[in-house]
N, C-alpha and C positions, 0 to 999 in steps of 0.2 A: 504493500500500500504506500509505503514511503517513497518508493521509486515512482509510482504513478503520480503521487502528489507533486514531487519535484518536477516531473515532466510537464504536468498541467500548469504549474506556476510559471514555467519557463516558456510555455507556448502561448502565442498571441491568439491562435485560432483553435480553441478547445473543442474536442468532439463531444457529442452528447454523453457518451459513456464516461469521459473524463470529468465532465461537469458533475455527473451523478456521484462518481467516486470522491471527488473533492468535497461535495456537499455532505456525503456520509462521514468523512473524516472530521468535518467540523461538528457534526452532530455528536460524535463520540465524546467530545469534550464536555458536553452538557448532559449526557445521559447518566443518571445516577446508577451505580452498580457497586457491588462488593463481592468478595470471595468468601463463600461459606465453608468450602472444603477443598483440600488439595490431596489428590491421590498420587502416589509414586509407585507404579507397578514395575516389578522386575528387580527389586532390590534383594540381594542375597547376603553377601559378606560385608557390604558397606554398612557402617554404623548408622543407626536410626537418628541419633542426635545430630550428626553431621548433616544429614539430609534435611531434618527439620529446621535447623538454623539457616540453611540455604534458601528455603522457600518461605520462611517466616515473614519477610517484608511484604509478601503478596497480600496479606490480610489487612494492610493499611490502605489499600486502594479505595477510592471513593467515587471514581467515574469509570466508564467503560474504557476510555482511552488510558486511564491509569492502570486498569487491570491488564490491558494488552501490553503496555510498556513494562510493568513489573513482571509479567509472565515471561516476556522475552529476556529480561535481565536474569530471572531465576534460571531459565534454561541455559544461558551463557555460563552462569556460575556452576551449574551442575556439570557442564561439559569441561570446565576447568578444574574440577576436583581431582582428576586423575584416576577416577574410579569407573567411568563409563565410556564405552566406545560409540554409543549412539543415544540420543535423547530426543524423543518425540513429544509433542504437546497437543492437547485437545481441550477446548473450552465449551462448556454446555451449561444450560440452566440448572439451577439447584433443585433437587428433588428430595422427598422424604419429609418426615415430621419436623425436622429441625431446619428446613429450608426457609429462607426469608423471601420477601416479595421481590427484591432486586438482587437476590443472591445468585452466584455462579459457582460451578464446580470446575476445577482445573485438574486435568489428569496428565501426568507425565509418564510416558512409557520408556523405560531405560533398559539398556543391555550392558551388563557389566563386562569389563575386560576379562579376557581369559587369564587363568592362573599363571600360565607360562606363555610368553610371547618371544619368538625368535625371528631372525631375519638376516639377510645379506644386503647391505646398502653401500653406497658410495659417499665419500666425504670430500668436499672441496675446500681448500684453504692453504695459505702460505705458498702459493704457486705450485701446488702439487695436488694430485688426486689420490685418494686412499680407498681401499676396500675394507669394509667394516663388517665383521661377524659379531652378532650381538644376541644376547639372551636376557630377557627381563622377567621378573616376577612382580607384576603391577598390583597395586592395591593390596599390599601384603598383609596389613593389619586392619584393613577396613577404613582407613582414613587417607588414602591416596599415597601411602608410602610405596616405595619400589626399591628392589634390589636388582642391579643390572651388572652384567659383565660384558666386556667388549675386547675384541682383538682387531687391531688395525695393521694394514700393510700398505705403505705408500709407494708411489712411483719413484721417489728419490731414496729408496731403501730405508724409509722410516718405518719402525715397528713399534707397537705399543700393546700393553695388556693393562686393563683397568677393571677394578671391581669397586662399585660404588653403592652406597645406600643413601636414599634421598627421602627426607621427611618434610612435607609441607605442613604449615600450622594454620592455614585457612583464616588468617586474621586480616584486618584492614590494611596492614602494611605488606601483605603478601610474603610473609617471612618463610624462608626455606632453608633448612639445614642439610648439608650433604657431607658425607665422609667417604673418602676413596683411598684405596691403595693402588699403586700403579708401578709399572716399569715401562720405560720408553727408550728407544735407541734411534739416534739420528746421525747421519753423515753430514759433515760440513766441508765439502771438497774445496771451497774457496779459502778455507783456513787450514786445511790439512789434518783434521782430526775427526774422530767419532766420539760421541758422548752417549753414555748409558746412565739413565737416572732411575733410581728405585726409591719410592717415598710414600709418605702419608700426607693427604691434603684434607683440611677441614675448611668448609666454606659456609658462611652465614650471609644470606642476601635478604634485603628488605627494601621497601620504598618509603621514603620520607615524604614524598609528594607523588602526584600522578606520573610525572616525567622524570623523577629523580630516583635513581637506583643506587644502592650501596652494596658493596660486597666486601666482607671482612674475611681474610684468609690466613690460615696458618699452614705452612708447608715445611716439612722436614724431608730432606732428600739426600741420599748417599749417591754421589756422582762419580763416574769414572770417565776420564778423558784419555783416549788412546790415539796414537799416531795412525793416520789413515794409510800411509804407505811410506816407503823409504825416502820419498822426496819431501817429507814434512820438515820444515826448517827447524833449526836448533832453538829459536826463541819459543816456538810452539811446543817443542819437546820438553822444555823446562817446565811448562805448565801441565804436562801430562801426569796422570796418577789419580788418586782418590781424594775426595773432599766431602765434608759433611756440612750441609747448609740448613740452617734453621731460621725461618723468616716469617714475619707477619706482614700483611699487605692490605691496603685499603684502596678500593677502586670506586670512584664517584663518577656516575654517568648521568648527565642531563641531556636528554634526547627529545627535541621538539620538532624533528623532521617528519615529513609526511610519508617517507619511505626510507628504508635503510640501504637499499640498493641504488635506486635512481631517484633521489630526493629532488623535489622541485622548489621547496621552500622550507624554512626552519633552520635551526642551529643545533650543533652537537658540541658538548663539552665533556671531555673525559680526563680525569686526573688520577694518576697512580702514584702511591707512595709505598715504598717497601723498605723495611728495616731487617737486615740479616745480622745474626750474631748472638741470638738467644740460645747459645749452645753451638757446638761444632767449631770448625776452624775458618769459616767464611764470615766476614763482617763488612757491611757497607750500608749506606743510606742512598736510596735511589728515588728520583722524582721524574715523572714523565707527564706530558700534557698533550692532548689532541683536541684541536679546535677546527670546526667546520661551519661555514655559513652558506646558505643557498638563497639566491635572489631570483625570483621568477621574472622573466621578460616576455614581451609580446611574441606571438607566433610559436608558443610552446617551447621557448628557449630558456635555459637555466644557466646563470653565471654562478660558479662555485669557487669559494676561496677556502684553503685548508692550510693548517700550520701544525707541525709536530715538533716537539723538543724534548730533550732529556738530559739529566745531569746526575752523576753519582760520585761518591767520595767514600774513603775509608773511615770507619767509625772507631775501631779499636786497634791500638798499637800492636797487640799480639795476634791480630787476625788480618787476613788479606782477602782478595778476590781474584778471580782468574778470567781466562778468555770466555768462559761460559756465561759470565755475568755482564760483560761489557756490551756497549751499543755497537751496532753495525748499520750501515747505510748503503742504499743503492738497490736497484731492481725494479721490476714492473709494478710492485705494490707501493713503492714510495717515490724515490727519485728515478723516474723513467729516463731512458737513454743511457743507463749503465747496467752492467751485469748485476746479478743478485749479490748483495754485500760487496759490490765492486768499487767502493769508495772508502778512502781513509788510510790509516796507518797500516803498514805491511812489513813483512820480513821475507825476503827471497820469493816474492810473488804470492805469499799467503797473507790474508788480511787478519789482523790481530785485534781489531776493535779499539774503542776509545771510551773516555769517561764523559764526553759531552757531544751533543749533536743538535742540529736544528734543520728543518726542511719546510719549504713553503711551496704552494702551487696555486695557480689559477686555471680553471677549467671552463669551457663553454660547451654545454651539451645541447644539441639540436636534434629534431626528428630527422629520420632519413629523408633525403630530398625527393624520393619517389613515393613516399607514403601518401595514400589517397585519403584516408579517413582514420579517425581515432578508433581504438578498440580492436584493431586487427593484429595480424602477425607482426606488423611493423612496430608495434608498441614494445616489443622485446628488445629493440635496438635503439641506439643513440649514436649520432655522429659526435666525435670527441675532438676538441681542440684544446691543447694544454701547453703550459710553460711551467717548469718546476726547477727549483734550485735548492741547495742545501750545503751544509758543511759539517764535518766531524773531525774531532781531534782531542788531544789531551790539553785543552786550553787552560791557561793559568790566569784567572781573572782577578781584578783588584777593585778598589773603591772608585776608580776613575771610569765613569760611564762611557765617555768618549773613547778612551783607549780600549775598553771592553768591546765596544761596537766594532772598532777597527779589527780587533783580533778575530771576532766571530765572522766577519764578512771577508776577511783576507783568505784567499784561496777557495772561495765558494765555487761550486759546480753549477752549471746551467745547461738546460736542454729544453727543446720545444718539439712539438710534433702534432700529428693528426691521426685519428684512427676511428675504429668502430667498437662500441661496447655492447655486450649482449647480457641481458638479465636472465639468470637461471632461477626462476621463481622468486622467492624472497629470501634466498639463502646465500647466494653468491652471484658473481658476475665475471664475464670473460672480457678481456680487452686485447685487441690487435692494433698496435700503434706503429706508425712510421716515425722514428725518433731522429732528431738532429742535435747531438751534443755540441755545444758551442764553447763551453768553458770547462776545463778539466785540469787535473794536476798529474804530476809524474807518478806512474804506477797505477792510476785509475784504469778501469776496464770499461771503456765506452761501448755503446751499441749503436752503430750507424746503420739505420735501416729498420727492418721489422722487428718488433719485440712483442711477445705473447705473455699475457699474465692472467691468472685466475685466482680469485680469493674473495674474502668477505670485506676486509677493511683496506681501503686504498687512500693514499695521500691525495 
């Protein structure tokens, strides 16, 4: 009905059917109605008090429009409990000895999730694709809890095993507690080493406002850095071996964009703070920021500005950090026109990372030139014009702002280009760009020509 109403309001020449629908919607606002009873059929192992709390606001409805709105909201909440795979709803007049004159009965027909769910899926991120084998025990204790295990194998020889328990609290803040044990292995050919992590991760996430998400994490990981081959330089070999990292981290995300993949308006702010050193031999304080703003222009064109930056420093004299903790820059997901992690300090051709970085970009996204109308296959694509820049290094800053600015922009990299972006649902996007690097430093690995990228988060 909402779609019909919007269409009728936008049209100057309404059909008789549209007039009738619009009139009916206006009448719903004045028709007195209330909910006498709510039935939820199909509930098995889900706890009754959880279902009752979910539908309780429906009894506060006073008009027919209010009943319809609250019923829709209750259905959405039931779907978000993590207990049901389908939720149907029916509204009828109230019957029986306890029925009121203006009463209605609402019936939800639900199907609970199976006790064991498994599957084979693909995962896209960090410029690689992964095969994921998973097994889940959903709604384990009747309140949306789940126990899940996953094995992943990536195209870049990334492997991972993860066992996690997730507990939602179903409160106004959307609080969720998750605990996981994991092992992951990743090759870093641009730095000449392979890393294997084994650890325990605790994560508490909640919302302090509609668009404000907090994530509090504690991560303890036993890490092993090994040389990838005989060509690994001596500086990287010095950092090989075992280390124990124990860290707390806070991630604040304020996301007011209308889409995470192809936003046309709104802003994103993401701030990360990590403190390592609560045990183990690794200690540092790390800050990262991610900013993005999208400005809609005529003809379905979007101008986007983005800025990333990060800084870290040692916190304890008896502890240190290594190549696994430092920042890297370059690649199709951030500074396009350079190879993956192909910017910054290096030793014998292997990039060793740095303590500080920044990167900025301007993008112009336009529809495909031959797109005939909205809503078709062409909506999956955008033409992409960009210019991006950045710098990374072990910069030593002072209280002199002017001098600090000169240090940060001295030796910056710059590239521009044009390409096509494709949306993969609302989970990731592909980019194929023709890149032209114009400013680079000795040892950088530029990409002159076509560059392909796939991921979730781009500069």
